[in-house]
Residue, then its C-alpha position, 0 to 999 in steps of 0.5 A: m611236128k606237134q611233138v617237136k613244138t611241144r618239146v620246144l615249148s617245154l624247154m622254153l617254159i623251163v628257161s622262161m625269164s619273164a617277171f609278172l607282178f601280181a598281188g601278194c599274200g594275205t596271211e600271216s641242206k641235207k640234214a647234217g651234224n648234231e640234230n639238236d644243234k640243227k633244231k636250235v639253229e632253225s629255231v633262231e633263224s625261224k624267229s628272225s625277220k622274214p622277207t616282207k616282199d617276194r622277189a617280184g616285189n609283192d607284199i607277203t607275210i610269211p609265218d615264223d615257222v615254215e613246216r609245210i612247203v609247196s614248191m612249184a618249180p624244179s629249180v626251187t625244189q632242188t634248192l629246198i632239197d639241198f638246203g635240207y628241207a625235202d621232208k617239208i615239201i608237201a606238194c610239188d610241180t609235175y616237172s619236179g615230180f617226174s624228174a630225178l628230184s622225186e627220189s628225194l621227196n616224200p613218196d606219193i606227194p601231190q603234184f600240180d601243173m605249174m601252168s594251171p595249178d588246182n588252187e582248191a587242192i593246194i588250199a586243202l593241204n594247208p601250206d605255210i608257203v607256196l613258192t612259185t616262179g615266172m614259169s607259172y605266169a608265162n601266159d600273163e595271168d595270175v594262176y594263183s589268185a584263188l590261193k592268194s585270196s584264201g589267205v595262203c602265202v604265195a611267194d613269187i620268184p621271177s626267173p632271174d636274168s643274172i648270176d647275181g639274181i640267182k644268188e639273191d633268189l637262193q638267199f630269199i628262199a633260205d630267209a623265207i624258210g629259216a635256212s639263211a646260214v645254209a644259203k650263205s654257204v652255198i653262195e660262197k661256194m658259187d663265188d669261190f668257183s666263179d673267182s677261180v674261173e675268172k682268174i683263168s678266163k681273164e688271160i684268154s686273148e683269143k676267145k672261142t665263139v660258142l652256140y648254145i642249142m636248147s633242142v636239136p633241130t629237125p627237118d620239120y623244125p630246122d630253127v634252134y632256140t638259144c640264149g641271147k643278151g640279158t641272160y645268166m647263160d650269156e653271162i656264164f659264157t663270158m665268165i669262162g672266156a668264150e663269146n656267145v654267138a647270140g650275145d649281141i641279140d637284144y632278145q633273151w631267147p632268140s630263134l636262129s635259122e640254118e642261115d644264121i648259124i652258118s653265118k655265125n660259124p661258131d667254133v664250138i656248139i654246146v647242146g643241152d637237149t635232154y629229149t634227144e638220144n645222142p644229141v651230139d651225133a644228131i647235130m653232127a649229122i645236120d648236112a646244112w651245117k657241114d661247113v660250120s667250124a664246130i662241125k668240121n672240127s668235131e667241137v660239139y658237146a652235150i651238157d646236162g640241160d636241166s642244170f643249165n636251164q634251171p636257175n639255181q646253184y647248179v648253173m655253176n656245174s654247167a659253167y664247169d662242164i662248158a669250160k672243160a669242153v671249150y678250153p679243156d687244157l686251160y681248165k683241166d685243174i678246176e673242180k666241179p663246185f656241187e656234187 
């Protein structure tokens, strides 16, 4: 039981959407093409105006040249790597450290718990900027107060609740580190993909109902967490032409009981559990759900939960996977936006 609760808590932390406002800072893509040209572009961008407020609305002062970055969320770490700034990440959160992202980072860089980071150790690293997200503030306390008081620039990026919010976060990160042009290219690719999907979805008259499951239920913990109204996940289901069965729930991360799921009777179940081996088989084997349409018709599909749960450009890959699963014939010709 304890292991299940820990697993669910970890999943909920990854998709936490709370934005907590605290006092701001006190002090001032993968490498491609000709290296000299890249340096010239970086130099021009680094001297251009940097954001003066973080995404939470706190006043910040970012150095002109950002060379030493601490990334305290896997979604941010992935973005920095894709922008070509992996070599400038001098420390990261533990989630980034034990994931596949670590293969792109400098070996043996320090790792910190995003919920209780060692402020003194981070200060000793002399970072130019520390990028945090709403996950670090899930317990409603400023875990970076000592860091801010020391004069280190801490930029908070509360977890976004929309696709537009994700794009704005990407642009903020890029503007902060001097990679504005790279972000614009990524955002254009996101827009191109969503446009291609919406051209198809607008013609769908009979929408399938979909249930998203973050973690496979167990006999000890039979309820499931899903995405409700006011989340980018719900927006993605709408984008592909499906109906989220929890989309009418006025709570971002509702818990559904067995009775709720039977009553909602989804046509398709999408599972993003990265902890359970063979999650589709586990869902199909739930006896209480045997009369649910998705179970009877074997319409249960697994996706990469990390990509869907972490708000950055890769949520579009999740949209691709979900579209292919829910409407395979309609979306047979679309291509995955990010490899």
